[in-house]
C-alpha positions as CSV (number, residue, x, y, z in Angstrom):
1,X,169.9,94.7,154.1
2,X,172.9,97.0,153.7
3,X,172.7,96.5,149.9
4,X,169.0,97.5,149.8
5,X,169.7,100.5,152.1
6,X,172.6,101.7,149.8
7,X,170.5,101.3,146.7
8,X,167.5,103.2,148.2
9,X,169.8,106.0,149.3
10,X,171.3,106.3,145.8
11,X,167.8,106.3,144.2
12,X,166.8,109.1,146.5
13,X,170.0,111.0,145.8
14,X,169.5,111.0,142.1
15,X,165.8,111.6,142.2
16,X,164.7,115.0,140.8
17,X,162.8,117.3,143.1
18,X,159.5,116.6,141.4
19,X,160.3,113.0,140.5
20,X,159.0,109.8,141.8
21,X,160.2,106.2,142.3
22,X,157.8,103.5,141.1
23,X,158.3,100.3,143.1
24,X,156.8,97.1,142.0
25,X,157.6,94.0,144.1
26,X,155.9,91.1,145.7
27,X,155.2,90.9,149.4
28,X,153.8,87.4,149.4
29,X,154.8,84.2,147.5
30,X,152.5,81.4,148.7
31,X,154.4,78.7,146.8
32,X,158.1,79.6,147.4
33,X,159.2,79.7,151.0
34,X,162.8,80.5,149.9
35,X,161.8,84.0,148.9
36,X,161.2,87.0,151.2
37,X,158.8,89.6,150.0
38,X,159.2,93.3,150.8
39,X,156.4,94.7,153.0
40,X,155.3,98.3,153.3
41,X,157.2,98.7,156.6
42,X,160.5,97.8,154.9
43,X,159.8,100.1,152.0
44,X,159.1,102.9,154.4
45,X,162.3,102.1,156.3
46,X,164.3,102.1,153.0
47,X,162.9,105.5,152.0
48,X,162.5,107.5,155.1
49,X,161.0,111.0,155.1
50,X,159.1,110.2,151.9
51,X,155.5,110.1,150.9
52,X,154.0,106.9,149.6
53,X,151.0,105.7,147.7
54,X,150.6,101.9,148.0
55,X,148.4,99.8,145.8
56,X,148.1,96.0,146.0
57,X,148.0,94.6,142.5
58,X,148.7,91.4,140.6
59,X,146.8,88.3,141.5
60,X,149.2,85.8,143.0
61,X,150.6,83.9,140.0
62,X,150.0,80.4,141.5
63,X,146.3,81.3,142.0
64,X,146.1,82.9,138.6
65,X,147.5,79.7,137.0
66,X,144.9,77.6,138.7
67,X,142.0,79.5,137.3
68,X,143.1,81.1,134.0
69,X,142.4,77.8,132.1
70,X,138.8,77.9,133.5
71,X,137.8,81.5,133.1
72,X,139.8,84.7,132.4
73,X,136.9,86.8,133.8
74,X,137.1,84.8,137.0
75,X,140.8,85.6,137.3
76,X,140.0,89.3,136.8
77,X,137.3,89.1,139.4
78,X,139.7,87.5,141.9
79,X,142.3,90.1,141.3
80,X,139.8,92.9,141.9
81,X,139.1,91.5,145.4
82,X,142.7,92.5,146.3
83,X,142.7,89.8,149.0
84,X,144.8,87.4,146.8
85,X,147.1,90.1,145.3
86,X,150.7,89.4,145.9
87,X,152.5,92.6,144.7
88,X,152.6,96.2,145.6
89,X,152.9,99.1,143.2
90,X,154.2,102.0,145.2
91,X,154.8,105.6,144.2
92,X,157.5,107.1,146.4
93,X,158.2,110.9,146.5
94,X,160.4,113.0,148.7
95,X,158.4,114.8,151.3
96,X,157.9,118.5,150.7
97,X,160.3,119.4,153.5
98,X,163.0,117.2,151.9
99,X,162.9,119.0,148.5
């Protein structure tokens, strides 16, 4: 965790006052128990005193692989449900009081 904390602190240090950090990472990997996703609570802990906009995106790749051969529109539909989305796209900005 110390490496993540140091990296996040450096990202905030070099961030322009009106800049933003775009974070794209998985939080859930249903087929690989050897990986650990990064959940919103951890992102918020890494970037304290910031504002966040979270969006769950990207249909979990194992699920997409199952259905893409059958129907691309089905895959797009499943992704739109958000339930099976395995990644977060997060915009992180310094809070106004931190600028």
